C-alpha positions in Angstrom: 67.3 106.3 294.5 64.7 106.4 297.2 61.6 108.5 297.0 62.8 110.2 300.2 66.1 111.1 298.6 64.4 112.4 295.4 62.1 114.6 297.6 65.0 116.0 299.5 66.9 116.9 296.3 63.7 118.5 294.8 63.3 120.6 297.9 67.0 121.6 297.7 66.7 122.7 294.1 63.6 124.8 295.0 65.5 126.5 297.8 67.8 128.8 295.9 67.1 132.0 294.0 68.8 130.7 290.9 69.9 127.2 290.0 72.6 127.1 287.3 72.8 124.1 285.1 75.6 121.7 285.9 78.8 122.9 284.2 80.9 120.0 282.8 84.1 119.9 280.8 86.5 117.2 279.6 89.8 118.8 280.5 89.8 121.9 282.7 87.5 123.9 284.9 87.5 127.3 286.7 85.1 128.3 289.4 85.3 131.7 291.0 83.2 134.6 292.3 82.9 136.7 289.2 82.5 135.8 285.4 85.3 138.2 284.4 87.7 136.4 286.8 86.7 133.0 285.5 87.3 134.1 281.9 90.7 135.4 282.9 91.6 132.0 284.3 90.3 130.1 281.3 92.4 132.4 279.0 95.5 131.4 280.9 94.6 127.7 280.6 94.0 128.1 276.8 97.4 129.5 276.5 99.0 126.5 278.1 99.1 127.8 281.6 98.8 125.7 284.8 96.2 125.8 287.5 98.5 128.2 289.5 98.9 130.5 286.5 95.1 130.6 286.1 94.6 131.1 289.9 96.9 134.2 289.8 95.0 135.7 286.9 91.7 135.0 288.6 92.8 136.6 291.8 94.1 139.7 290.1 90.7 140.2 288.4 88.8 139.6 291.6 90.9 142.3 293.2 89.6 144.7 290.6 85.9 143.7 290.3 85.3 142.3 293.9 87.4 144.7 296.0 85.2 144.2 299.0 86.3 140.6 299.3 89.9 140.1 298.3 92.9 141.8 296.6 96.7 142.4 296.8 96.3 144.2 300.1 95.2 140.9 301.8 96.3 137.3 302.1 95.2 133.8 301.5 95.8 130.0 301.7 96.4 127.9 298.6 96.5 124.2 298.2 98.2 122.8 295.1 97.6 119.2 293.8 100.2 117.9 291.3 98.4 115.7 288.7 101.6 113.7 288.0 103.0 113.0 291.5 99.7 113.4 293.3 101.5 115.4 295.9 99.8 118.3 297.8 101.7 121.5 298.5 100.3 124.0 301.0 101.1 127.7 300.7 100.4 130.0 303.6 100.1 133.7 302.6 98.4 134.7 305.8 99.0 138.3 307.0 101.3 138.8 310.1 101.1 141.2 313.0 103.7 143.9 312.9 106.6 143.9 315.3 105.0 146.7 317.3 101.7 144.8 317.9 100.7 144.2 321.6 98.4 141.6 323.2 96.0 144.3 324.5 95.9 146.5 321.4 92.2 145.9 320.7 91.1 146.7 324.3 89.6 150.0 325.4 91.1 151.8 328.5 88.4 150.0 330.6 89.7 146.6 329.5 86.7 145.8 327.3 87.2 145.0 323.6 86.9 147.9 321.2 83.7 148.3 319.2 83.5 146.7 315.7 84.1 149.9 313.7 86.8 151.2 316.1 88.8 148.0 315.7 88.2 147.3 312.0 88.3 150.7 310.4 91.7 151.5 311.8 95.4 151.3 311.2 95.5 148.9 314.1 93.7 146.2 312.2 96.1 146.1 309.2 98.4 143.1 308.9 101.4 142.7 306.6 99.8 141.6 303.3 100.9 138.1 302.3 99.0 137.4 299.1 101.5 138.5 296.5 104.5 137.0 298.1 102.7 133.7 298.4 101.5 133.7 294.8 105.0 134.6 293.5 106.4 131.5 295.4 103.6 129.2 294.0 104.2 130.6 290.5 108.0 130.0 290.8 107.3 126.4 291.7 104.2 125.5 289.5 103.7 128.2 286.9 104.4 127.9 283.1 103.4 131.3 281.7 105.4 134.5 282.4 104.4 136.3 285.6 103.7 139.5 283.7 101.2 137.8 281.4 99.0 136.8 284.4 98.2 140.5 285.2 97.0 141.5 281.7 93.2 140.8 282.1 93.1 142.6 285.5 95.0 145.6 284.1 92.5 145.9 281.2 89.5 145.6 283.6 90.9 148.3 285.9 92.0 150.7 283.2 89.0 150.3 280.8 86.4 149.8 283.5 84.0 147.1 284.6 80.3 146.9 285.4 79.3 147.0 289.1 78.1 143.5 290.1 75.0 143.0 292.2 77.0 142.0 295.2 79.4 145.0 295.0 76.4 147.3 294.6 74.9 145.8 297.8 78.0 146.3 299.9 78.3 149.9 298.7 74.8 150.5 299.8 75.3 148.9 303.1 78.5 150.8 304.0 77.9 154.5 303.4 80.8 155.3 305.8 83.2 154.2 303.0 82.8 157.7 301.7 85.0 158.9 304.6 88.0 157.5 302.7 88.7 159.9 299.8 90.2 157.3 297.5 87.3 154.9 298.0 84.8 157.7 297.5 86.4 158.8 294.2 86.4 155.3 292.8 83.2 153.7 294.1 80.8 156.7 294.6 79.3 159.4 292.4 80.2 163.0 292.8 77.1 163.6 294.9 78.2 161.0 297.4 75.7 158.3 296.3 77.1 154.8 295.8 77.6 153.5 292.3 74.8 151.0 291.4 74.5 147.7 289.6 75.6 148.1 286.0 77.5 151.4 286.5 81.0 151.4 285.1 84.0 151.8 287.5 87.5 152.7 286.3 90.4 152.2 288.7 93.5 153.6 286.9 95.5 153.7 290.1 95.1 149.9 290.5 95.9 149.4 286.9 99.2 151.3 287.3 100.0 149.3 290.5 99.4 146.0 288.9 101.5 147.1 285.9 104.5 147.7 288.2 104.0 144.3 290.0 103.7 142.6 286.6 107.0 144.0 285.4 109.0 144.0 288.7 107.5 141.3 290.8 105.9 141.1 294.3 108.8 143.2 295.9 107.0 146.3 294.5 104.5 145.9 297.4 107.1 145.1 300.1 109.9 147.6 299.4 110.0 151.1 297.9 107.3 153.8 297.3 104.2 151.7 297.5 105.4 150.1 300.8 106.2 153.5 302.2 102.7 154.7 301.2 101.1 151.7 302.9 103.1 152.4 306.1 102.3 156.1 306.0 98.5 155.4 305.5 98.4 153.0 308.4 100.4 155.1 310.8 98.7 158.3 309.8 95.2 157.0 310.4 93.2 158.7 313.2 93.4 155.3 315.0 97.0 154.5 313.9 98.6 151.1 313.6 102.2 149.9 314.2 103.0 148.6 310.7 106.6 149.5 309.6 108.7 149.3 306.5 110.7 146.6 308.1 107.6 144.5 308.7 106.8 144.6 305.0 110.3 143.9 303.9 110.7 141.0 306.2 107.5 139.1 305.2 107.9 135.5 304.1 105.2 133.1 302.9 105.3 129.6 304.4 105.0 126.1 302.9 103.1 123.8 305.2 102.0 120.1 305.3 98.3 119.5 304.5 96.2 118.1 307.3 94.5 115.0 306.0 92.2 112.3 307.3 90.0 109.5 306.2 86.3 109.8 305.5 84.6 106.6 304.3 86.4 105.5 301.2 88.1 108.9 300.6 90.9 111.0 302.0 90.0 114.7 302.8 92.9 117.2 302.9 92.7 120.8 304.0 94.6 123.7 305.5 96.6 123.2 308.7 97.0 125.9 311.4 97.0 128.9 311.5 93.7 128.0 309.8 91.2 126.1 311.9 89.3 124.9 308.8 91.1 121.7 308.0 91.1 120.4 311.6 87.4 121.4 312.2 86.1 119.8 309.0 88.0 116.6 309.7 86.7 116.5 313.3 83.1 116.9 312.2 83.4 114.3 309.5 85.0 111.9 312.0 82.3 112.6 314.5 79.5 112.0 311.9 81.0 108.9 310.3 79.2 106.3 312.5 75.9 107.9 312.1 75.6 106.9 308.4 74.3 110.3 307.4 74.2 109.2 303.8 70.8 107.5 304.6 69.3 111.0 305.3 68.0 113.4 302.7 69.7 116.8 302.5 67.1 118.6 304.5 66.2 115.9 307.0 65.8 116.9 310.7 68.3 114.2 311.7 71.0 115.4 309.4 70.6 119.0 310.4 70.7 118.1 314.1 73.8 115.9 313.8 75.7 118.4 311.6 74.9 121.2 314.1 76.0 119.1 317.1 79.2 117.8 315.6 80.0 121.4 314.5 79.4 122.6 318.0 82.1 120.2 319.4 84.6 121.2 316.7 84.2 124.9 317.3 84.7 124.5 321.0 88.1 122.9 320.3 88.9 125.4 317.6 88.4 128.3 320.0 90.6 126.8 322.7 93.5 125.2 320.8 94.0 126.5 317.3 96.4 129.4 316.5 99.6 130.1 314.7 101.8 127.0 315.2 104.9 129.2 315.4 103.6 130.6 318.7 101.3 127.8 320.0 101.7 124.0 320.2 98.5 123.0 318.4 97.7 119.3 319.2 96.6 118.5 315.7 97.1 114.7 316.0 95.3 114.6 319.3 92.3 116.6 318.0 92.0 114.2 315.1 92.7 110.9 316.9 89.9 108.3 316.6 90.0 107.7 320.4 89.5 111.4 321.1 86.7 111.7 318.6 85.0 108.6 320.0 85.1 110.2 323.5 83.7 113.5 322.2 81.0 111.7 320.2 79.5 110.4 323.5 78.3 113.9 324.1 76.1 113.7 321.0 72.5 112.5 321.3 70.3 111.7 318.3 67.3 113.2 320.0 68.6 116.0 322.2 71.0 119.0 321.8 73.9 119.2 324.2 73.7 123.1 324.2 76.9 125.1 324.4 79.8 122.9 325.2 83.4 123.3 326.4 86.6 122.1 324.7 87.9 118.6 325.2 91.4 117.6 326.3 93.0 115.9 323.3 95.9 113.5 323.7 99.3 115.2 323.6 98.0 118.6 324.8 100.1 120.5 327.3 99.0 123.9 328.7 100.8 126.9 327.3 85.3 140.0 303.0 86.7 136.6 301.4 86.6 134.7 298.1 87.3 131.2 297.0 88.8 129.9 293.7 88.8 126.3 292.5 90.7 125.3 289.3 91.8 122.2 287.5 94.0 122.3 284.4 94.5 119.9 281.5 97.4 118.0 283.3 95.2 117.3 286.3 96.9 119.9 288.5 94.5 121.6 290.8 94.3 124.7 293.0 91.9 125.3 295.9 92.6 128.9 297.0 90.8 131.0 299.6 91.7 134.7 299.5 90.7 137.5 301.8 91.0 141.0 303.1 88.8 139.9 306.1 85.7 142.3 306.5 84.0 143.8 303.5 86.4 146.5 302.2 88.9 145.4 304.9 90.2 148.3 307.0 88.3 150.7 304.7 91.6 152.2 303.5 92.8 152.4 299.9 96.4 152.7 298.7 97.3 152.9 295.0 93.9 151.5 294.0 93.7 148.5 296.4 92.1 148.0 299.8 94.2 147.2 302.9 93.1 144.2 305.0 91.8 144.2 308.6 93.1 140.7 309.3 94.5 141.6 312.8 90.9 141.7 314.1 90.9 137.9 313.6 93.0 137.8 316.7 91.2 137.5 320.0 90.9 141.0 321.5 91.4 139.6 325.0 94.9 138.1 325.7 93.5 136.2 328.7 90.1 134.6 329.5 89.0 132.9 332.7 92.6 133.2 334.0 94.1 131.3 331.0 96.2 132.7 328.2 94.3 132.8 324.9 96.0 130.9 322.1 94.9 133.3 319.4 96.0 136.5 321.3 97.9 139.2 319.4 101.7 138.8 319.3 104.3 140.4 317.1 104.9 138.5 313.9 102.0 136.1 314.6 99.5 135.0 311.9 95.9 135.3 313.2 93.7 132.2 313.3 91.6 131.7 310.2 88.5 129.7 309.2 89.6 129.5 305.6 89.2 125.9 304.4 90.6 125.2 300.9 90.0 121.5 300.6 90.9 118.5 298.3 89.2 115.1 298.3 91.3 112.1 297.1 90.4 108.5 296.2 92.2 105.4 297.5 94.9 105.8 294.9 95.5 109.5 295.7 93.7 110.7 292.6 91.9 114.0 292.9 88.1 113.6 293.3 87.1 117.2 294.2 88.5 120.7 295.0 86.4 123.1 297.0 86.2 125.9 299.6 84.2 129.0 300.5 84.1 132.6 301.7 82.1 133.6 304.7 84.2 134.1 307.9 83.8 131.5 310.6 80.9 130.0 308.6 83.4 128.9 305.9 83.9 125.7 307.9 80.3 124.7 308.0 79.7 125.6 304.3 82.6 123.6 303.1 81.7 120.7 305.4 78.1 120.6 304.1 79.3 120.7 300.5 81.6 117.7 301.3 78.7 115.8 302.8 76.6 116.7 299.7 79.3 115.4 297.4 80.4 112.3 299.3 77.4 111.1 301.3 74.5 112.3 299.1 76.2 112.0 295.7 75.0 115.4 294.6 76.6 117.2 291.6 79.1 120.0 292.4 76.4 122.7 291.8 73.7 120.9 293.8 76.1 120.4 296.7 77.1 124.1 296.6 73.4 125.1 296.5 72.5 123.1 299.7 70.5 125.2 302.2 72.8 125.9 305.1 72.7 124.7 308.7 75.6 125.8 310.9 76.6 125.9 314.6 79.5 127.8 316.0 79.0 126.4 319.5 76.0 128.6 320.1 72.7 128.9 318.3 72.0 126.5 315.4 71.6 128.7 312.3 69.3 127.8 309.4 69.2 129.6 306.1 66.1 131.7 305.7 63.8 131.1 302.7 64.9 127.5 302.2 63.5 124.1 303.2 66.0 123.7 306.0 64.3 126.7 307.8 61.1 124.5 308.1 63.0 122.4 310.6 63.3 125.3 313.1 60.5 124.2 315.4 61.6 120.5 315.4 65.1 121.5 316.3 63.9 123.7 319.1 62.0 120.6 320.5 65.4 118.8 320.5 66.8 121.6 322.7 68.5 123.8 320.1 68.5 127.5 320.2 67.6 128.3 316.6 68.3 131.4 314.5 66.8 131.6 310.9 69.0 134.1 309.1 70.2 135.2 305.7 73.3 133.4 304.5 76.1 135.1 302.5 77.6 131.9 301.0 80.7 132.1 298.7 81.4 128.5 297.7 83.0 127.1 294.6 83.6 123.4 293.9 85.0 121.2 291.2 84.3 117.4 291.1 85.6 114.7 288.9 83.0 113.0 286.7 84.4 110.0 284.7 87.3 111.4 282.6 86.2 115.0 283.0 85.1 117.6 285.5 82.0 119.5 286.7 81.9 122.7 288.5 79.7 124.7 290.8 79.6 128.3 292.1 77.5 129.7 294.9 74.2 131.2 293.6 74.2 133.5 296.6 77.0 135.5 295.0 78.0 136.5 291.5 80.3 133.6 290.6 80.2 131.0 287.9 82.0 127.7 286.9 83.1 127.2 283.4 85.4 124.7 281.7 86.7 123.5 278.3 
């Protein structure tokens, strides 16, 4: 290894606030955003459960201990890899807009988009939760343990209590208006109105009872009956009411989809298709970068940061123009990923000058018309890459029966038209809002699993997952070191550099190349698992409370 590469990795390791040792295991691995959730997943694997069994147990515990990021009131995307057949199954549990949703629902009377709090903290923002229906389908097809067993760790944590994590304590401090919701105030705040602090014990008996009902009766508990009626009543009774109905809940169906896959050097990278933009965007950026031989750069080199930012800029321009729910919009997936189209778009990239904000291309075949990530591998080589969300921290800031309702409908564009053109991601009844969630698998030439990864973080999920892939595949970093990489991102605007890390030292040099640069704090939220010989190693983002453990 070159001195330059060694220096780059040394700088990388110095960049993060804590650097966990590489977690390796011969048979199975669980990486998630909280130690209690990871332990729940490992417990299911020890009992002979599959990766899907473990993922459900992990998610249920996360809904208890990390309520600001995910839970049964939200949705998610899950990729499943079959260790025997080497087939990938995609499960779409994205929330849907109610039948009463309208294209201009997030516009004020003057035609301008509503303010953030008006839109998010409202009944209007609540989509039909898809998580439980999706997980029940995945369990029916890939689970071994009884459905009811998978809820036991979460029920114990909710009923007996859990210690407030640093991240949960931070969000409670940042969002004092959560006290306006009585159920949230009673659970997460002291009697005097002050937020519970790190290490305080929280008990959520209402959620324990809800999970007990779901464990014994199945997902339909959330979609039909008293809990469904309470969800509808809460959404419609909000001071800014939404259109969610009992029929919307009863009619919800998860969707199986085909993974979107593409080549990168000697590997195949597979991710989530629309309505997520993550899989397409990551494959576009990798395709744009491939001729630049980025593997010869160290992780924090100026050239690498510049090229990643420029390629990301092009991918986000296309994302914003073309990607939406494929049931409503003809997404030109093949065109966006075609080598000829990427070759043409690559001509806009210069090694020594930023292109600035850029418009979308015209791909072949086009015709006009608060989040968490779980990575798991089981003893049979089955794997799950599962991104789960309620959207903003604490979702719509409404609690029903102990769980938080999502605000996923704010992932739609608030404007149905822009510059005289219909916006692909506009609100429509029954539509799934575009997402950036990017659960990802990497396969070798024989279709054997090399890595499973993904991230939290809104639109920055794409860049975080992309950089981790580059760390794993181009720079041959361990799973933990790739997750730790200082972040550089571009959403077709300013180039963002993670403050307090070596990459921030490139700010002035990037400005000289024409970049508008912002040095900012980065939330992170990655987890990753990578094959090492006959075993596995895992990594979890040091910017959050997660861990990776295996056996």
